[in-house]
N, C-alpha and C positions, 0 to 999 in steps of 0.2 A: 254710533257711527259718526265719524267726523265729517262736517260739511265740506264739500269740495271747494277748493280755492278757485276764485273767479279771476278771469282775465281782466287786466287793467285797461279800460277803454281808451284812456288818454295815451298810454304807451302804444297801444295798438294803432291809434290814429297817426302818431308820430312816425313809427317804424314802417307802417304799411302804406302811408299816403304822403305825409308832409316831407319827410326826409328824402325818399326816392325822387319825388318831383323836384325838390331843390337841387339835388345832385345832378339829375338829368338836364335841368335847365341851365344851371350855373357852371358846372364842372366840365361839361362836354367841350366847351371852348378852351378852358384852361388846361384840362388834361386830355388824354386820348379819349375820343368818344366811346371806344370799346371798354376802356377801363372804367369810365363813368357809368356805363351801362351795367357792367359786372358788379360794381360797388352798390349801385342803386338796387339791383335785384337781390343782392345778397342780404340786404337789411331785413326785408319782410320774411325771407326764408330763415335767416338766423333768429329773428324774433319768434317766429312760429315754433322753432325747435326749442328755444329757451323757455317759452311759455309752457310747452308740453312737459319738459323735464321738471319745471317748477310746480305746475298744478297737477301733473299726471292725469290730465283730463284729455282723452282722445276726442278731438273735435273734427268730425268728418268734413264739415264745410271748410274748416281751416286747411285740411289736407288737400281738398280740391283746389283751394286758393293757391297753395304752394305749387301744386302741379301746374296750375294756370300760369303762374309767374315763370316757372321753368320753361314752359312753351314760349312765353313772350320773349324771354331772353334768347332761347334757341333760334326763334324766327329772326330776331334782330341780328344775332351774330351771323346767321346764314344769309343776311341781307335780303330776306323775303319782304315783300311790300303788299300794300293795299288789301286785296280780297282775302289773303291768307289770315291777316290779323282780324278782319271782320268775322270770318268764319270761326276762328278760334275763340273770339270774345263771345260769340253766340253759342258755341258748342258746349262749354262747361256748364252754364246755368241750365241749358236744355237737358244735358245728361242728368244733372241733379233732379230736375223737374220730373223726368221720366222715372227715376228711381223712387221719388216720393209718391208719384202717381201709382206705381206698381204696389207700393207698400199699403196703399189705401184698400187694396183688395186682398190683403193677407190678414192673418190673425193678429198681427202686431203693426197697425198703422203707425206712421212716423210720429204723429202727435202722441200716441200712447207711449212710445219709447222716450219721448221728451218728458212726459209726465213722470215716468218711473225713474228716470236718470237724474232729474234736477232736484228731486226731494222738496219741491215747493208745495205740493198738495198733500193733504192728509188722506192717503189712499185707504187706510183702514176705515175711517169714518165714511168716506165716499162710497166704498164698496158695500159697507153695511147698510147705508141709507138706500142705495140703489136696490139692494136685495129686499129690503123692507117694503119698498114701493113697487117692486117687480118692474123696474125700469132698466134692467141690464141690456135688453135688446135696443131700446131707444138710445142708450148710452153708446153702444157699438155704432149705431148710425151717426151719432154726433161725432165720434172719433173719425169715422170715414169722411163725413162731409167737411170737417175741419182740415183733414189731411188733403183733400181734393183742392180746397181753397189755397192751402200752403203750396201745393204743386203749381197752381195757377200763377202764383207770384213769381216762380222761377221761369215759367214760360213767357210771362210779360217781360221779365228781366232779360231773357234771351233775345227777344225781339228788339228791345230798347238798346241792348248792347250792340247788336248788329248794325242798326241804323246810325248809332253814334260812331261806331268804329269805321263804317264805310265813308263817313264824312271827315273823319280825322286822319285815317291812314290812306291818304291820297297817293297816287303814283309819284315817285320822285323824278325830278327833271333829269333826263339823261346827260344834260350839259354839266351837271354838278360833278365836282371831284368826289372821290371815294370818301374823303374825310367829311366833306360837306353833306354827303348823303347820310353818313353815320350820324352827324350832328342833327340833321333834320329828322331822321328816324327817332333819335332819342327824344327830341322835342315832341314828336307825335306820341311816343309812349308816355311821356310826362303828362301831356294833355289828356290822354285816355285815362290815366290814373286818377287825376283829380276830378275831371268831368264825370267819369264813371261813378265816383263816390258821391258827388253832389247831385247829378242828374238821375242816377239809377239807384245807388245803395240807400240813400236817405229815404226816397219814396218807398222802396221795398221794405225798409224797417217799419214805416208807417203801415204798410199793407199787412205785415206780419203781426203788428200790434192789433190790427183789426181782427185778424184770425184768432189771436189769443182772447180778445174781448168776446168774439163770437162763441168760442168754446166755453169760456167761463159763464157767459150768460145762459147758454144751453145747460151747463152743469148745474147752475143754481135752480133752474126750472125743474130739472129731473130729480134733484135731491131735496128741494125745498129749503136748502140751507143758505144762510148769508155768506158773504165772501170770507169773513173772519173764521168761520167754521170749516171752510173748505181748505184753508191753508194749513200747512204743518206748523208745529210749534216754533221751529227754527226760522220759518218764514214770517213769523209774527201772527200766526193763527191763534184762535182761542178755543178751548174745549167746549163741547156742547153741554149746556146745563142739564143736570139730571132731573128729568121731569118727575121722578118718583121720590125725590129727596124730601125729607121731612123738614118742615119749616121750624 
């Protein structure tokens, strides 16, 4: 089986954050604010579609991100303000968190789906060792607890998104002209884009790294295997030495 192609993180940062922010901040004055908004929002949507057709890897979080962007653009074009954006920014991570939380109480917690789809772990070795040590039930509990922690990260993100958005998307001055209102709203969208990445996305990445560390630490205890034996060959793992091999 061929390994899945991975998303380029630098291109993702450019098309999802840097370019849209620059367009919204710089081109809203030179161009029509509406055109600047449409161009800025089309970049992450276009990149998301390009990455999907290139990697053929369906990323549900990316899909939620594109839907989120479409709502942002729709709200801005409808000239909605303030609380609408704050609720929208909180709603999507909250929705994902609820889905992850529900998955923890099913036969396939989200962490388990991640393990099976990424091909990082040597599942054959792990399952064999768990069976030998009769640790299947503790392993299921580990999957559940790791998934619950993962869900918590989205609930924290939802709360942070709301409080950040409510301070950024303030009500526009009625004395402003329509063009000035559109320019101000574009600036607010730009602020939310980069501040959301720095203030929320990066800390959430660290939180998710903690969840992965928690899961791997638990897996090492349940199997008694070191890290290199848990990984698949394509992820740099090493085979387990044959204890019965003849010297």
